[in-house]
N, CA and C atoms of all chains as a GROMACS GRO file, in nm:
protein
  588
    1UNK      N    1  -7.772  -1.701   0.900
    1UNK     CA    2  -7.802  -1.596   0.803
    1UNK      C    3  -7.696  -1.486   0.803
    2UNK      N    4  -7.645  -1.456   0.923
    2UNK     CA    5  -7.547  -1.348   0.936
    2UNK      C    6  -7.428  -1.369   0.842
    3UNK      N    7  -7.385  -1.495   0.836
    3UNK     CA    8  -7.269  -1.526   0.752
    3UNK      C    9  -7.296  -1.489   0.607
    4UNK      N   10  -7.419  -1.518   0.564
    4UNK     CA   11  -7.454  -1.490   0.425
    4UNK      C   12  -7.444  -1.341   0.396
    5UNK      N   13  -7.499  -1.261   0.488
    5UNK     CA   14  -7.493  -1.116   0.468
    5UNK      C   15  -7.350  -1.066   0.462
    6UNK      N   16  -7.268  -1.125   0.549
    6UNK     CA   17  -7.127  -1.087   0.548
    6UNK      C   18  -7.064  -1.118   0.413
    7UNK      N   19  -7.095  -1.239   0.366
    7UNK     CA   20  -7.042  -1.283   0.237
    7UNK      C   21  -7.087  -1.188   0.126
    8UNK      N   22  -7.218  -1.158   0.128
    8UNK     CA   23  -7.272  -1.071   0.024
    8UNK      C   24  -7.206  -0.934   0.029
    9UNK      N   25  -7.180  -0.888   0.151
    9UNK     CA   26  -7.116  -0.759   0.169
    9UNK      C   27  -6.977  -0.760   0.104
   10UNK      N   28  -6.904  -0.869   0.133
   10UNK     CA   29  -6.770  -0.881   0.076
   10UNK      C   30  -6.776  -0.885  -0.076
   11UNK      N   31  -6.874  -0.963  -0.126
   11UNK     CA   32  -6.889  -0.975  -0.271
   11UNK      C   33  -6.916  -0.838  -0.333
   12UNK      N   34  -7.005  -0.760  -0.267
   12UNK     CA   35  -7.037  -0.629  -0.326
   12UNK      C   36  -6.917  -0.535  -0.320
   13UNK      N   37  -6.841  -0.546  -0.212
   13UNK     CA   38  -6.718  -0.465  -0.203
   13UNK      C   39  -6.623  -0.499  -0.316
   14UNK      N   40  -6.608  -0.629  -0.339
   14UNK     CA   41  -6.517  -0.674  -0.444
   14UNK      C   42  -6.564  -0.626  -0.580
   15UNK      N   43  -6.696  -0.635  -0.604
   15UNK     CA   44  -6.745  -0.592  -0.735
   15UNK      C   45  -6.725  -0.442  -0.752
   16UNK      N   46  -6.740  -0.368  -0.640
   16UNK     CA   47  -6.719  -0.224  -0.649
   16UNK      C   48  -6.576  -0.192  -0.688
   17UNK      N   49  -6.482  -0.261  -0.626
   17UNK     CA   50  -6.341  -0.233  -0.658
   17UNK      C   51  -6.311  -0.279  -0.800
   18UNK      N   52  -6.380  -0.385  -0.840
   18UNK     CA   53  -6.365  -0.438  -0.975
   18UNK      C   54  -6.411  -0.334  -1.078
   19UNK      N   55  -6.526  -0.271  -1.048
   19UNK     CA   56  -6.579  -0.169  -1.139
   19UNK      C   57  -6.482  -0.052  -1.148
   20UNK      N   58  -6.423  -0.015  -1.036
   20UNK     CA   59  -6.328   0.095  -1.037
   20UNK      C   60  -6.206   0.059  -1.121
   21UNK      N   61  -6.159  -0.064  -1.100
   21UNK     CA   62  -6.041  -0.108  -1.174
   21UNK      C   63  -6.068  -0.105  -1.324
   22UNK      N   64  -6.191  -0.136  -1.362
   22UNK     CA   65  -6.224  -0.145  -1.503
   22UNK      C   66  -6.256  -0.007  -1.561
   23UNK      N   67  -6.294   0.089  -1.473
   23UNK     CA   68  -6.346   0.216  -1.520
   23UNK      C   69  -6.245   0.305  -1.587
   24UNK      N   70  -6.123   0.307  -1.539
   24UNK     CA   71  -6.029   0.405  -1.591
   24UNK      C   72  -5.887   0.352  -1.597
   25UNK      N   73  -5.812   0.408  -1.688
   25UNK     CA   74  -5.668   0.387  -1.690
   25UNK      C   75  -5.606   0.513  -1.632
   26UNK      N   76  -5.499   0.496  -1.556
   26UNK     CA   77  -5.431   0.612  -1.501
   26UNK      C   78  -5.349   0.679  -1.611
   27UNK      N   79  -5.384   0.803  -1.643
   27UNK     CA   80  -5.308   0.875  -1.746
   27UNK      C   81  -5.258   1.008  -1.693
   28UNK      N   82  -5.247   1.018  -1.560
   28UNK     CA   83  -5.208   1.147  -1.500
   28UNK      C   84  -5.072   1.142  -1.433
   29UNK      N   85  -4.977   1.077  -1.495
   29UNK     CA   86  -4.842   1.077  -1.439
   29UNK      C   87  -4.764   1.195  -1.497
   30UNK      N   88  -4.658   1.238  -1.429
   30UNK     CA   89  -4.577   1.350  -1.482
   30UNK      C   90  -4.523   1.319  -1.621
   31UNK      N   91  -4.480   1.195  -1.644
   31UNK     CA   92  -4.424   1.160  -1.775
   31UNK      C   93  -4.529   1.176  -1.885
   32UNK      N   94  -4.650   1.131  -1.859
   32UNK     CA   95  -4.757   1.142  -1.959
   32UNK      C   96  -4.792   1.288  -1.984
   33UNK      N   97  -4.799   1.368  -1.876
   33UNK     CA   98  -4.830   1.510  -1.893
   33UNK      C   99  -4.726   1.580  -1.978
   34UNK      N  100  -4.599   1.545  -1.956
   34UNK     CA  101  -4.491   1.608  -2.032
   34UNK      C  102  -4.504   1.574  -2.181
   35UNK      N  103  -4.535   1.448  -2.211
   35UNK     CA  104  -4.549   1.408  -2.351
   35UNK      C  105  -4.669   1.480  -2.414
   36UNK      N  106  -4.778   1.487  -2.337
   36UNK     CA  107  -4.898   1.553  -2.389
   36UNK      C  108  -4.870   1.699  -2.423
   37UNK      N  109  -4.798   1.770  -2.334
   37UNK     CA  110  -4.779   1.913  -2.362
   37UNK      C  111  -4.685   1.930  -2.480
   38UNK      N  112  -4.586   1.842  -2.493
   38UNK     CA  113  -4.498   1.849  -2.609
   38UNK      C  114  -4.577   1.824  -2.738
   39UNK      N  115  -4.672   1.730  -2.732
   39UNK     CA  116  -4.753   1.701  -2.851
   39UNK      C  117  -4.850   1.814  -2.884
   40UNK      N  118  -4.909   1.876  -2.780
   40UNK     CA  119  -5.002   1.987  -2.809
   40UNK      C  120  -4.928   2.103  -2.873
   41UNK      N  121  -4.805   2.130  -2.824
   41UNK     CA  122  -4.729   2.240  -2.883
   41UNK      C  123  -4.696   2.212  -3.029
   42UNK      N  124  -4.657   2.088  -3.055
   42UNK     CA  125  -4.623   2.051  -3.192
   42UNK      C  126  -4.745   2.055  -3.283
   43UNK      N  127  -4.862   2.033  -3.224
   43UNK     CA  128  -4.983   2.026  -3.306
   43UNK      C  129  -5.008   2.156  -3.383
   44UNK      N  130  -4.967   2.269  -3.323
   44UNK     CA  131  -4.986   2.397  -3.392
   44UNK      C  132  -4.915   2.395  -3.528
   45UNK      N  133  -4.798   2.330  -3.533
   45UNK     CA  134  -4.724   2.323  -3.659
   45UNK      C  135  -4.779   2.211  -3.749
   46UNK      N  136  -4.830   2.106  -3.686
   46UNK     CA  137  -4.877   1.992  -3.765
   46UNK      C  138  -5.014   2.016  -3.829
   47UNK      N  139  -5.099   2.093  -3.762
   47UNK     CA  140  -5.236   2.111  -3.809
   47UNK      C  141  -5.245   2.150  -3.957
   48UNK      N  142  -5.169   2.254  -4.001
   48UNK     CA  143  -5.178   2.289  -4.144
   48UNK      C  144  -5.125   2.179  -4.235
   49UNK      N  145  -5.033   2.097  -4.183
   49UNK     CA  146  -4.978   1.988  -4.264
   49UNK      C  147  -5.078   1.874  -4.282
   50UNK      N  148  -5.159   1.850  -4.178
   50UNK     CA  149  -5.266   1.752  -4.193
   50UNK      C  150  -5.365   1.802  -4.298
   51UNK      N  151  -5.399   1.931  -4.285
   51UNK     CA  152  -5.502   1.989  -4.372
   51UNK      C  153  -5.459   1.989  -4.518
   52UNK      N  154  -5.330   2.011  -4.543
   52UNK     CA  155  -5.284   2.016  -4.682
   52UNK      C  156  -5.256   1.877  -4.739
   53UNK      N  157  -5.260   1.775  -4.652
   53UNK     CA  158  -5.233   1.640  -4.699
   53UNK      C  159  -5.086   1.603  -4.696
   54UNK      N  160  -5.001   1.695  -4.651
   54UNK     CA  161  -4.858   1.664  -4.642
   54UNK      C  162  -4.836   1.549  -4.546
   55UNK      N  163  -4.916   1.548  -4.439
   55UNK     CA  164  -4.901   1.448  -4.334
   55UNK      C  165  -5.034   1.375  -4.319
   56UNK      N  166  -5.027   1.245  -4.294
   56UNK     CA  167  -5.148   1.168  -4.273
   56UNK      C  168  -5.136   1.079  -4.151
   57UNK      N  169  -5.251   1.029  -4.106
   57UNK     CA  170  -5.255   0.942  -3.988
   57UNK      C  171  -5.249   0.797  -4.033
   58UNK      N  172  -5.151   0.726  -3.984
   58UNK     CA  173  -5.138   0.586  -4.023
   58UNK      C  174  -5.225   0.495  -3.935
   59UNK      N  175  -5.250   0.374  -3.986
   59UNK     CA  176  -5.338   0.283  -3.913
   59UNK      C  177  -5.269   0.219  -3.792
   60UNK      N  178  -5.139   0.246  -3.775
   60UNK     CA  179  -5.069   0.188  -3.661
   60UNK      C  180  -5.047   0.289  -3.548
   61UNK      N  181  -5.120   0.401  -3.552
   61UNK     CA  182  -5.111   0.497  -3.443
   61UNK      C  183  -4.995   0.594  -3.456
   62UNK      N  184  -4.933   0.596  -3.574
   62UNK     CA  185  -4.824   0.693  -3.595
   62UNK      C  186  -4.864   0.790  -3.707
   63UNK      N  187  -4.771   0.879  -3.740
   63UNK     CA  188  -4.790   0.973  -3.850
   63UNK      C  189  -4.700   0.934  -3.964
   64UNK      N  190  -4.734   0.978  -4.085
   64UNK     CA  191  -4.641   0.957  -4.196
   64UNK      C  192  -4.651   1.075  -4.290
   65UNK      N  193  -4.543   1.100  -4.363
   65UNK     CA  194  -4.549   1.198  -4.470
   65UNK      C  195  -4.635   1.135  -4.580
   66UNK      N  196  -4.745   1.199  -4.613
   66UNK     CA  197  -4.835   1.143  -4.712
   66UNK      C  198  -4.809   1.204  -4.849
   67UNK      N  199  -4.788   1.336  -4.851
   67UNK     CA  200  -4.763   1.404  -4.978
   67UNK      C  201  -4.660   1.514  -4.957
   68UNK      N  202  -4.533   1.478  -4.975
   68UNK     CA  203  -4.426   1.574  -4.950
   68UNK      C  204  -4.435   1.693  -5.045
   69UNK      N  205  -4.497   1.673  -5.163
   69UNK     CA  206  -4.509   1.783  -5.260
   69UNK      C  207  -4.599   1.896  -5.210
   70UNK      N  208  -4.675   1.869  -5.105
   70UNK     CA  209  -4.763   1.973  -5.052
   70UNK      C  210  -4.686   2.081  -4.977
   71UNK      N  211  -4.559   2.057  -4.949
   71UNK     CA  212  -4.479   2.162  -4.885
   71UNK      C  213  -4.361   2.198  -4.976
   72UNK      N  214  -4.320   2.326  -4.973
   72UNK     CA  215  -4.206   2.367  -5.056
   72UNK      C  216  -4.081   2.286  -5.021
   73UNK      N  217  -3.999   2.265  -5.122
   73UNK     CA  218  -3.878   2.182  -5.107
   73UNK      C  219  -3.796   2.222  -4.985
   74UNK      N  220  -3.783   2.353  -4.964
   74UNK     CA  221  -3.699   2.403  -4.856
   74UNK      C  222  -3.749   2.359  -4.718
   75UNK      N  223  -3.877   2.327  -4.710
   75UNK     CA  224  -3.933   2.293  -4.578
   75UNK      C  225  -3.948   2.143  -4.556
   76UNK      N  226  -3.902   2.064  -4.652
   76UNK     CA  227  -3.924   1.919  -4.640
   76UNK      C  228  -3.846   1.859  -4.524
   77UNK      N  229  -3.727   1.912  -4.498
   77UNK     CA  230  -3.647   1.861  -4.387
   77UNK      C  231  -3.720   1.881  -4.256
   78UNK      N  232  -3.781   1.999  -4.243
   78UNK     CA  233  -3.856   2.031  -4.122
   78UNK      C  234  -3.978   1.940  -4.110
   79UNK      N  235  -4.040   1.913  -4.224
   79UNK     CA  236  -4.156   1.824  -4.226
   79UNK      C  237  -4.120   1.687  -4.171
   80UNK      N  238  -4.009   1.632  -4.222
   80UNK     CA  239  -3.966   1.500  -4.174
   80UNK      C  240  -3.930   1.501  -4.027
   81UNK      N  241  -3.866   1.610  -3.984
   81UNK     CA  242  -3.827   1.619  -3.843
   81UNK      C  243  -3.950   1.624  -3.752
   82UNK      N  244  -4.052   1.699  -3.796
   82UNK     CA  245  -4.176   1.708  -3.718
   82UNK      C  246  -4.242   1.572  -3.704
   83UNK      N  247  -4.250   1.501  -3.816
   83UNK     CA  248  -4.315   1.369  -3.815
   83UNK      C  249  -4.238   1.273  -3.725
   84UNK      N  250  -4.104   1.277  -3.735
   84UNK     CA  251  -4.023   1.187  -3.652
   84UNK      C  252  -4.039   1.220  -3.504
   85UNK      N  253  -4.039   1.349  -3.470
   85UNK     CA  254  -4.053   1.389  -3.331
   85UNK      C  255  -4.190   1.348  -3.276
   86UNK      N  256  -4.293   1.367  -3.359
   86UNK     CA  257  -4.428   1.330  -3.316
   86UNK      C  258  -4.437   1.179  -3.294
   87UNK      N  259  -4.377   1.103  -3.383
   87UNK     CA  260  -4.382   0.957  -3.368
   87UNK      C  261  -4.306   0.909  -3.245
   88UNK      N  262  -4.196   0.976  -3.213
   88UNK     CA  263  -4.124   0.942  -3.089
   88UNK      C  264  -4.213   0.966  -2.968
   89UNK      N  265  -4.280   1.083  -2.967
   89UNK     CA  266  -4.368   1.115  -2.855
   89UNK      C  267  -4.482   1.015  -2.845
   90UNK      N  268  -4.538   0.979  -2.961
   90UNK     CA  269  -4.652   0.888  -2.957
   90UNK      C  270  -4.611   0.750  -2.903
   91UNK      N  271  -4.497   0.702  -2.949
   91UNK     CA  272  -4.450   0.572  -2.898
   91UNK      C  273  -4.426   0.580  -2.748
   92UNK      N  274  -4.365   0.691  -2.703
   92UNK     CA  275  -4.340   0.709  -2.560
   92UNK      C  276  -4.472   0.716  -2.483
   93UNK      N  277  -4.570   0.784  -2.541
   93UNK     CA  278  -4.701   0.798  -2.476
   93UNK      C  279  -4.766   0.661  -2.454
   94UNK      N  280  -4.768   0.578  -2.559
   94UNK     CA  281  -4.831   0.446  -2.548
   94UNK      C  282  -4.758   0.363  -2.443
   95UNK      N  283  -4.624   0.373  -2.444
   95UNK     CA  284  -4.546   0.295  -2.349
   95UNK      C  285  -4.569   0.344  -2.205
   96UNK      N  286  -4.574   0.476  -2.188
   96UNK     CA  287  -4.592   0.533  -2.054
   96UNK      C  288  -4.729   0.498  -1.995
   97UNK      N  289  -4.833   0.500  -2.079
   97UNK     CA  290  -4.966   0.466  -2.027
   97UNK      C  291  -4.966   0.320  -1.981
   98UNK      N  292  -4.903   0.234  -2.060
   98UNK     CA  293  -4.898   0.091  -2.023
   98UNK      C  294  -4.822   0.072  -1.892
   99UNK      N  295  -4.706   0.136  -1.878
   99UNK     CA  296  -4.626   0.118  -1.756
   99UNK      C  297  -4.694   0.184  -1.636
  100UNK      N  298  -4.757   0.300  -1.657
  100UNK     CA  299  -4.824   0.369  -1.546
  100UNK      C  300  -4.932   0.281  -1.486
  101UNK      N  301  -4.987   0.190  -1.567
  101UNK     CA  302  -5.093   0.103  -1.519
  101UNK      C  303  -5.042  -0.037  -1.485
  102UNK      N  304  -4.912  -0.048  -1.474
  102UNK     CA  305  -4.853  -0.172  -1.429
  102UNK      C  306  -4.852  -0.285  -1.532
  103UNK      N  307  -4.878  -0.252  -1.659
  103UNK     CA  308  -4.880  -0.355  -1.763
  103UNK      C  309  -4.805  -0.309  -1.887
  104UNK      N  310  -4.673  -0.313  -1.884
  104UNK     CA  311  -4.596  -0.271  -2.002
  104UNK      C  312  -4.637  -0.346  -2.128
  105UNK      N  313  -4.689  -0.467  -2.112
  105UNK     CA  314  -4.727  -0.548  -2.229
  105UNK      C  315  -4.853  -0.495  -2.296
  106UNK      N  316  -4.921  -0.398  -2.235
  106UNK     CA  317  -5.040  -0.340  -2.296
  106UNK      C  318  -5.006  -0.234  -2.402
  107UNK      N  319  -4.878  -0.197  -2.413
  107UNK     CA  320  -4.841  -0.086  -2.501
  107UNK      C  321  -4.894  -0.105  -2.644
  108UNK      N  322  -4.887  -0.228  -2.694
  108UNK     CA  323  -4.935  -0.255  -2.829
  108UNK      C  324  -5.086  -0.236  -2.842
  109UNK      N  325  -5.161  -0.284  -2.742
  109UNK     CA  326  -5.306  -0.267  -2.743
  109UNK      C  327  -5.343  -0.120  -2.732
  110UNK      N  328  -5.267  -0.047  -2.649
  110UNK     CA  329  -5.294   0.096  -2.632
  110UNK      C  330  -5.266   0.168  -2.763
  111UNK      N  331  -5.159   0.130  -2.829
  111UNK     CA  332  -5.126   0.187  -2.960
  111UNK      C  333  -5.242   0.164  -3.060
  112UNK      N  334  -5.295   0.041  -3.062
  112UNK     CA  335  -5.405   0.011  -3.155
  112UNK      C  336  -5.531   0.090  -3.122
  113UNK      N  337  -5.558   0.105  -2.991
  113UNK     CA  338  -5.675   0.181  -2.950
  113UNK      C  339  -5.661   0.326  -2.995
  114UNK      N  340  -5.543   0.384  -2.969
  114UNK     CA  341  -5.518   0.522  -3.011
  114UNK      C  342  -5.527   0.534  -3.163
  115UNK      N  343  -5.470   0.439  -3.236
  115UNK     CA  344  -5.470   0.446  -3.382
  115UNK      C  345  -5.612   0.466  -3.433
  116UNK      N  346  -5.703   0.385  -3.378
  116UNK     CA  347  -5.843   0.392  -3.421
  116UNK      C  348  -5.905   0.526  -3.383
  117UNK      N  349  -5.876   0.573  -3.262
  117UNK     CA  350  -5.939   0.697  -3.215
  117UNK      C  351  -5.881   0.821  -3.285
  118UNK      N  352  -5.752   0.823  -3.314
  118UNK     CA  353  -5.694   0.937  -3.388
  118UNK      C  354  -5.770   0.948  -3.520
  119UNK      N  355  -5.787   0.834  -3.588
  119UNK     CA  356  -5.850   0.836  -3.720
  119UNK      C  357  -5.998   0.873  -3.709
  120UNK      N  358  -6.067   0.817  -3.609
  120UNK     CA  359  -6.210   0.849  -3.592
  120UNK      C  360  -6.230   0.998  -3.565
  121UNK      N  361  -6.139   1.055  -3.487
  121UNK     CA  362  -6.158   1.194  -3.445
  121UNK      C  363  -6.099   1.296  -3.543
  122UNK      N  364  -6.028   1.248  -3.643
  122UNK     CA  365  -5.967   1.340  -3.738
  122UNK      C  366  -6.075   1.418  -3.814
  123UNK      N  367  -6.057   1.549  -3.828
  123UNK     CA  368  -6.156   1.628  -3.901
  123UNK      C  369  -6.156   1.596  -4.050
  124UNK      N  370  -6.264   1.632  -4.119
  124UNK     CA  371  -6.273   1.611  -4.262
  124UNK      C  372  -6.160   1.681  -4.336
  125UNK      N  373  -6.113   1.618  -4.443
  125UNK     CA  374  -6.005   1.678  -4.522
  125UNK      C  375  -5.869   1.618  -4.491
  126UNK      N  376  -5.856   1.554  -4.374
  126UNK     CA  377  -5.729   1.494  -4.337
  126UNK      C  378  -5.715   1.357  -4.406
  127UNK      N  379  -5.589   1.320  -4.431
  127UNK     CA  380  -5.562   1.190  -4.490
  127UNK      C  381  -5.540   1.086  -4.382
  128UNK      N  382  -5.609   0.972  -4.397
  128UNK     CA  383  -5.595   0.864  -4.299
  128UNK      C  384  -5.572   0.732  -4.373
  129UNK      N  385  -5.500   0.644  -4.307
  129UNK     CA  386  -5.470   0.515  -4.369
  129UNK      C  387  -5.567   0.409  -4.317
  130UNK      N  388  -5.637   0.345  -4.410
  130UNK     CA  389  -5.728   0.237  -4.371
  130UNK      C  390  -5.676   0.105  -4.425
  131UNK      N  391  -5.763   0.003  -4.423
  131UNK     CA  392  -5.720  -0.129  -4.469
  131UNK      C  393  -5.690  -0.129  -4.618
  132UNK      N  394  -5.750  -0.033  -4.692
  132UNK     CA  395  -5.724  -0.028  -4.837
  132UNK      C  396  -5.643   0.095  -4.877
  133UNK      N  397  -5.550   0.132  -4.792
  133UNK     CA  398  -5.462   0.243  -4.827
  133UNK      C  399  -5.513   0.378  -4.778
  134UNK      N  400  -5.457   0.484  -4.835
  134UNK     CA  401  -5.487   0.619  -4.790
  134UNK      C  402  -5.621   0.667  -4.846
  135UNK      N  403  -5.697   0.735  -4.759
  135UNK     CA  404  -5.819   0.800  -4.806
  135UNK      C  405  -5.826   0.938  -4.740
  136UNK      N  406  -5.900   1.025  -4.805
  136UNK     CA  407  -5.920   1.158  -4.750
  136UNK      C  408  -6.055   1.160  -4.680
  137UNK      N  409  -6.054   1.200  -4.554
  137UNK     CA  410  -6.180   1.201  -4.478
  137UNK      C  411  -6.274   1.310  -4.529
  138UNK      N  412  -8.168  -2.529   0.429
  138UNK     CA  413  -8.167  -2.405   0.351
  138UNK      C  414  -8.037  -2.329   0.373
  139UNK      N  415  -8.000  -2.317   0.500
  139UNK     CA  416  -7.886  -2.233   0.532
  139UNK      C  417  -7.754  -2.278   0.467
  140UNK      N  418  -7.722  -2.407   0.476
  140UNK     CA  419  -7.594  -2.449   0.415
  140UNK      C  420  -7.589  -2.418   0.266
  141UNK      N  421  -7.703  -2.436   0.197
  141UNK     CA  422  -7.706  -2.414   0.053
  141UNK      C  423  -7.676  -2.267   0.021
  142UNK      N  424  -7.740  -2.176   0.096
  142UNK     CA  425  -7.719  -2.033   0.070
  142UNK      C  426  -7.575  -1.994   0.098
  143UNK      N  427  -7.521  -2.051   0.205
  143UNK     CA  428  -7.381  -2.021   0.237
  143UNK      C  429  -7.292  -2.065   0.123
  144UNK      N  430  -7.324  -2.181   0.070
  144UNK     CA  431  -7.246  -2.236  -0.041
  144UNK      C  432  -7.255  -2.141  -0.162
  145UNK      N  433  -7.379  -2.091  -0.184
  145UNK     CA  434  -7.399  -2.000  -0.298
  145UNK      C  435  -7.319  -1.871  -0.278
  146UNK      N  436  -7.318  -1.823  -0.154
  146UNK     CA  437  -7.244  -1.700  -0.126
  146UNK      C  438  -7.094  -1.721  -0.149
  147UNK      N  439  -7.046  -1.839  -0.105
  147UNK     CA  440  -6.904  -1.871  -0.126
  147UNK      C  441  -6.872  -1.875  -0.274
  148UNK      N  442  -6.965  -1.935  -0.350
  148UNK     CA  443  -6.944  -1.949  -0.494
  148UNK      C  444  -6.936  -1.810  -0.559
  149UNK      N  445  -7.031  -1.720  -0.523
  149UNK     CA  446  -7.028  -1.588  -0.585
  149UNK      C  447  -6.903  -1.512  -0.543
  150UNK      N  448  -6.862  -1.537  -0.418
  150UNK     CA  449  -6.739  -1.473  -0.372
  150UNK      C  450  -6.620  -1.516  -0.456
  151UNK      N  451  -6.610  -1.646  -0.480
  151UNK     CA  452  -6.494  -1.693  -0.557
  151UNK      C  453  -6.503  -1.646  -0.702
  152UNK      N  454  -6.627  -1.635  -0.754
  152UNK     CA  455  -6.644  -1.583  -0.890
  152UNK      C  456  -6.597  -1.438  -0.898
  153UNK      N  457  -6.635  -1.361  -0.795
  153UNK     CA  458  -6.595  -1.219  -0.793
  153UNK      C  459  -6.444  -1.207  -0.788
  154UNK      N  460  -6.381  -1.296  -0.710
  154UNK     CA  461  -6.235  -1.290  -0.700
  154UNK      C  462  -6.170  -1.330  -0.832
  155UNK      N  463  -6.231  -1.430  -0.897
  155UNK     CA  464  -6.180  -1.470  -1.028
  155UNK      C  465  -6.191  -1.352  -1.125
  156UNK      N  466  -6.300  -1.275  -1.110
  156UNK     CA  467  -6.320  -1.157  -1.194
  156UNK      C  468  -6.208  -1.057  -1.176
  157UNK      N  469  -6.165  -1.036  -1.053
  157UNK     CA  470  -6.055  -0.943  -1.024
  157UNK      C  471  -5.930  -0.985  -1.097
  158UNK      N  472  -5.902  -1.115  -1.092
  158UNK     CA  473  -5.782  -1.165  -1.156
  158UNK      C  474  -5.791  -1.142  -1.307
  159UNK      N  475  -5.912  -1.166  -1.361
  159UNK     CA  476  -5.933  -1.149  -1.505
  159UNK      C  477  -5.901  -1.006  -1.548
  160UNK      N  478  -5.949  -0.908  -1.470
  160UNK     CA  479  -5.927  -0.768  -1.504
  160UNK      C  480  -5.776  -0.741  -1.518
  161UNK      N  481  -5.699  -0.804  -1.430
  161UNK     CA  482  -5.556  -0.776  -1.433
  161UNK      C  483  -5.484  -0.842  -1.548
  162UNK      N  484  -5.548  -0.941  -1.610
  162UNK     CA  485  -5.480  -1.011  -1.719
  162UNK      C  486  -5.520  -0.951  -1.854
  163UNK      N  487  -5.649  -0.925  -1.872
  163UNK     CA  488  -5.696  -0.881  -2.002
  163UNK      C  489  -5.692  -0.729  -2.016
  164UNK      N  490  -5.668  -0.686  -2.136
  164UNK     CA  491  -5.657  -0.544  -2.166
  164UNK      C  492  -5.794  -0.476  -2.153
  165UNK      N  493  -5.807  -0.370  -2.074
  165UNK     CA  494  -5.935  -0.302  -2.056
  165UNK      C  495  -5.964  -0.208  -2.174
  166UNK      N  496  -6.022  -0.263  -2.279
  166UNK     CA  497  -6.038  -0.190  -2.404
  166UNK      C  498  -6.122  -0.062  -2.388
  167UNK      N  499  -6.232  -0.072  -2.312
  167UNK     CA  500  -6.321   0.044  -2.297
  167UNK      C  501  -6.249   0.156  -2.222
  168UNK      N  502  -6.178   0.120  -2.118
  168UNK     CA  503  -6.104   0.221  -2.041
  168UNK      C  504  -5.996   0.285  -2.126
  169UNK      N  505  -5.932   0.204  -2.209
  169UNK     CA  506  -5.825   0.256  -2.295
  169UNK      C  507  -5.883   0.355  -2.396
  170UNK      N  508  -6.002   0.323  -2.447
  170UNK     CA  509  -6.065   0.412  -2.544
  170UNK      C  510  -6.100   0.546  -2.480
  171UNK      N  511  -6.149   0.540  -2.355
  171UNK     CA  512  -6.182   0.663  -2.284
  171UNK      C  513  -6.056   0.747  -2.262
  172UNK      N  514  -5.949   0.680  -2.220
  172UNK     CA  515  -5.823   0.750  -2.197
  172UNK      C  516  -5.771   0.811  -2.326
  173UNK      N  517  -5.782   0.736  -2.436
  173UNK     CA  518  -5.735   0.786  -2.565
  173UNK      C  519  -5.814   0.910  -2.605
  174UNK      N  520  -5.947   0.904  -2.589
  174UNK     CA  521  -6.030   1.019  -2.626
  174UNK      C  522  -5.990   1.143  -2.548
  175UNK      N  523  -5.966   1.124  -2.418
  175UNK     CA  524  -5.929   1.238  -2.334
  175UNK      C  525  -5.798   1.300  -2.381
  176UNK      N  526  -5.700   1.214  -2.408
  176UNK     CA  527  -5.568   1.264  -2.446
  176UNK      C  528  -5.573   1.328  -2.585
  177UNK      N  529  -5.645   1.266  -2.677
  177UNK     CA  530  -5.654   1.322  -2.813
  177UNK      C  531  -5.723   1.459  -2.808
  178UNK      N  532  -5.830   1.470  -2.730
  178UNK     CA  533  -5.898   1.599  -2.718
  178UNK      C  534  -5.802   1.706  -2.666
  179UNK      N  535  -5.717   1.667  -2.571
  179UNK     CA  536  -5.622   1.765  -2.517
  179UNK      C  537  -5.516   1.802  -2.620
  180UNK      N  538  -5.460   1.702  -2.685
  180UNK     CA  539  -5.351   1.729  -2.779
  180UNK      C  540  -5.402   1.808  -2.899
  181UNK      N  541  -5.520   1.773  -2.948
  181UNK     CA  542  -5.573   1.842  -3.065
  181UNK      C  543  -5.658   1.963  -3.026
  182UNK      N  544  -5.670   1.987  -2.895
  182UNK     CA  545  -5.751   2.097  -2.843
  182UNK      C  546  -5.892   2.097  -2.902
  183UNK      N  547  -5.952   1.978  -2.898
  183UNK     CA  548  -6.090   1.962  -2.944
  183UNK      C  549  -6.181   1.981  -2.824
  184UNK      N  550  -6.296   2.040  -2.845
  184UNK     CA  551  -6.403   2.053  -2.745
  184UNK      C  552  -6.364   2.000  -2.607
  185UNK      N  553  -6.302   2.084  -2.520
  185UNK     CA  554  -6.249   2.037  -2.393
  185UNK      C  555  -6.352   1.976  -2.300
  186UNK      N  556  -6.479   2.021  -2.305
  186UNK     CA  557  -6.576   1.966  -2.210
  186UNK      C  558  -6.680   1.878  -2.278
  187UNK      N  559  -6.642   1.823  -2.394
  187UNK     CA  560  -6.738   1.739  -2.468
  187UNK      C  561  -6.775   1.614  -2.390
  188UNK      N  562  -6.680   1.565  -2.309
  188UNK     CA  563  -6.704   1.440  -2.237
  188UNK      C  564  -6.824   1.451  -2.143
  189UNK      N  565  -6.850   1.573  -2.094
  189UNK     CA  566  -6.960   1.588  -1.999
  189UNK      C  567  -7.091   1.622  -2.069
  190UNK      N  568  -7.085   1.647  -2.199
  190UNK     CA  569  -7.206   1.687  -2.272
  190UNK      C  570  -7.267   1.569  -2.345
  191UNK      N  571  -7.397   1.553  -2.329
  191UNK     CA  572  -7.467   1.450  -2.405
  191UNK      C  573  -7.500   1.506  -2.542
  192UNK      N  574  -7.488   1.421  -2.643
  192UNK     CA  575  -7.533   1.460  -2.776
  192UNK      C  576  -7.449   1.568  -2.841
  193UNK      N  577  -7.324   1.582  -2.799
  193UNK     CA  578  -7.236   1.678  -2.867
  193UNK      C  579  -7.204   1.624  -3.006
  194UNK      N  580  -7.184   1.712  -3.104
  194UNK     CA  581  -7.153   1.663  -3.238
  194UNK      C  582  -7.027   1.577  -3.235
  195UNK      N  583  -7.032   1.467  -3.310
  195UNK     CA  584  -6.924   1.370  -3.297
  195UNK      C  585  -6.797   1.416  -3.363
  196UNK      N  586  -6.807   1.513  -3.454
  196UNK     CA  587  -6.679   1.556  -3.515
  196UNK      C  588  -6.691   1.697  -3.567
   0.00000   0.00000   0.00000
């Protein structure tokens, strides 16, 4: 009988570690923190652009200029630069989360997960890209 | 009785180990979603402690 209890003990230990492994992804590396703070700072400039429809959330986890006419001509260059910088950060973020967890090949899945959650969490009035093109939430 | 139970314990042990291997191969979708929510809340400065609150408004 003793052997059985030992076995069961080992099994429960393994399941416990299994649950831990499944519970969380490590997202607390210095690289990820740096990207996050850069994105939060940029968000102050992006927020009004989302609201006006100048910028929208794409279905692939990136941003796109949705309606350039929503910003004055003089500011269009800045608009494009903001979108490009944000997309660089987002790509780096997806890649860093995948590598931080020892699976660089997960970057695409992480991108898809984020794409869905950015769109789900977007406040009303923002433009998002779905399977049938752009819609306003 | 005893040999059979030992065999069963061995079987569950090997199943548990197979489970560990599986976790390392397949993408942990639920964990990724949780991580995404945390990061999006931080970047967009949405309800910082919503994760601990039950029944918080979803948007």
